[in-house]
Residue, then its C-alpha position, 0 to 999 in steps of 0.5 A: m277436539k278442543i275448540n280454540r279461543w273466544y269464539r268456541g261457543t260461536a263456532i259450533a253454531a256457525a258450523v251447524v248453519v254452514l252444514i244446513v246450507a250445504l245440504r240444501t244446495c247439494s242437488t243444484d249446479p256444482k258452481l252454484a253450490n260452491s258459491s253458496s257455500d263460500d257465501a255462507i262461510k263469509a256471511e255474518l251469522t246472527l245467533q240467538t241466546v249464546t254464551l261466549e267464553q275466552p280461555d287463556a293458553d292454559g284453559t283458565l277462563l278470562w271472561r264469560l258473556k251471555a247475550k240475547s243475540v250475537k252477530y258474528s263476522p268471520d272475516s273481521q273475527k269480531a262478534e257484536l252482542v246485544d242485551l248481555d251479562g256475564e263475568f270477568f275472571q282472574a286466576g279462574k276466580t270471578i272478579y266482576t259481574v257485568t251487565a250491558d245493553q251492547g258489546e263487541v268482542q275483538q282481537n280474538g277475545e283479548t278486548l271487550f267493549l261494552q256500552g249502553h246502560l252498564v253495571a260492573k260489580s266487584l264481589e270482593d271489594k263490594l264495589t259497583l261501577e256504573s257508566e255507558r262505556l267499558r273496555w276490558q283487557p284481561k291479560q293486561d288487567l285493564l278495566v277502563m270505564g267512562n268517557f275515553k277515546d277509542e276509535k276501535f269501539t264501533e256501534a254494536v247495533p244498527s242506528d234504527t234499533p228501537s231505543a229504550d230508557a237505559g235507566n229503567g231497569d226493564a229487562n224486556s225493553a229494547p236495547a238502547t241506541p248507541t250514545e252520541p259522541l262524548s264531549d272532551p273524552l280522555s285519550m289513553d295517553e292522558i289516562e296513562s299520564s294521570q295514572a303515572l302522576l298518581g303513582a309518583q312518589s313525590a310531587e313538587t311543592a305548589s308554592d304558587f298554589d291558588r287556593e281560591a281559584f281551586i276552590a271555585s273550580f270545584d264548586p258545583g254552583n260555579e258556572g265554570s266548575q269542573l264538577s258541574f257534569d252534564r251527564s247527557k254529554q259527559a256520561p261520568v262514571i258512578g262508583f260506590t261501596p257501602t261507605v263511599e260513592a264517587l263521580a269521575k269522567v274516567v275510571v281505571v281499575s287494577n284488580q291485582d292492586n285493588r286500585v281504582d284510579l278516578l280521572g278527569g275531575v272527581l267528586a267523592r263523598s261518604k255515605d255515613t257520618p262524618w259527612m265528607t266530600f273529596a274533590s280533585q282532578s284525579l284520585a287513587w282509591f285503594t278499595q281494600r285498604e280504604v285509602i284515597e290518595a291525591k297527587q294533585p290539589i285536593k279539597v276535603e270538606q265536612y258537612e253539617s248533615k246528610a243533606y250536604e248543604t252547609v260546609s262546616d270545615r274545609l281543608i285543601g292542599a296540593k296533595g294528600q291522603v285520606q284514611l277512610a276507615e279512621n277518618i284521618v285526612t293528611l294533606e301537604n303543600s300549600v295547605q289551608l284550613d277554613q273552619f267556618a263556625q269560628a271564622l278561622k283560616v289556617q295556612s301551613e305546609q302540612a296538616i293532619w285532620d282527625v275528623d272523629a276527634q275534631t283535631v288538627a295537627l300542624d307540625q310546620p310553620v303555621e299562620i292563623e287568622k281569626r277574621d271576624r275579630q281581626i286577630n292574626a297569629s303565627a307559630n312554628k307549629a300548632n294543634l287545633d281543637l275544633e270542638k272546644q274552639i282552642v288553638y295551641l300555638i308552639g314555638d316563636v309565637r307571634a300574635r297581633g290584634k288590630e284593636n289598639d295595635s296590640r302584639l304578643f310574643a311568647d314561646s307558647v300560647t293557648w288561645q280560646t278562639n271563641s272568647q279570645e282569652i289567652e294564656a302565654e308562657g316563656n319569654v312573654s312580651y306584650q306591646q300596645a301602640a295606642n290607649p296607652e302605648v306600652s311595652l311589657k315583658g314577663p315569663k307568663a301572661v293571661g288576658n284578652l288580646e282582642q280587648g287589649t287587657v293583659v296581665i303579666t306575672g312572674g318578674p325577676e324580683g318576685e311576682v309582678v302583676t301589671e294590668i293594661v287597660p285601654g283608654n285615654l290616660 
């Protein structure tokens, strides 16, 4: 005889208990015996060291859990588990192993809730997720962890159960008591909306994107930072692979797509060089492809060392993608690059940052500010060599130096931002409003825009060289 559904392991034990009760009451008054049998069937059954399994209609396992103790209620068809470990399956293959302090099986095994100190490990992706709450719905391929709302999730252990340090790793310690209600949990509607946004094919251009406010909102040292998690209240999810670790309020996993949606304020960082962090309200992490995607404003920072104390480069934008294996960051819409070693600020609508090569390609109109030297430049596009501190400006180049109110126009300019030396080609025009006031034109020019010394070469009647020297003439 085939025992159906998730409670097949529990049903055998329950039948044994009912049989013992019936044998013990057979010599008493019939009414009492019948009453006792009914009470036994309806009573909650507490079983020790039990393995529960959930097969699908074809008999293929969806999950298997082994618990130190299980309390089963026939009326509600619900099982409450303590001190458990097990496996989640897909197409008969183990996709996650899990451990947790407590758990609850509902809807005839179609939904699992786990809580306490829990760890879920993906064998294929080498992904580990740690949190205090988990919901698993195998038929929907839906694994949700973290600070989410769910009224169906009840306490699995009475409140007088002795507590234990959830993080001490002591297998012999008593299960932890249920955690306090989490602050500002995400509803399933909010989770689904965030997923829909991450899955959208396009996003509106954030022309009014407030870069400074965005940076401040994700500064852990800022009192109002969205990444300043109080773990005692918000219980974020910690996820990590051999190369990346992440922190989020809620994590939603789609195993078939090898996709992990990080929601509710996300901070991820690399575990090896280059030392980088990725911050946004929501991120989609494709674990097998090693890609992070954002359809909301995202900030990417590179740090000088493993200590993650000093930022060397920062790139932000309204949306973007990070190729983790190649260390290439592509951001779009209201993009801003801050290169702190050079005091360089760059703005455009798209940037492709090759972190290993230390180059940035900007193929849309760009504005550049050299703040410490008070020099500004713009062009149709640009390429930056961050290591050599060279900016290549291409198409309708306009540069201005505050000293002597000097202005340079050309088709292309090579600008060494450490020395302020420039080389300009094509329709070069140089203007200086003071010390002295001049205006010169030519096909080529070299010089120093900050100092106001420029040499124009190549006139229409042979080579012409003109030198402009600041001073009172």
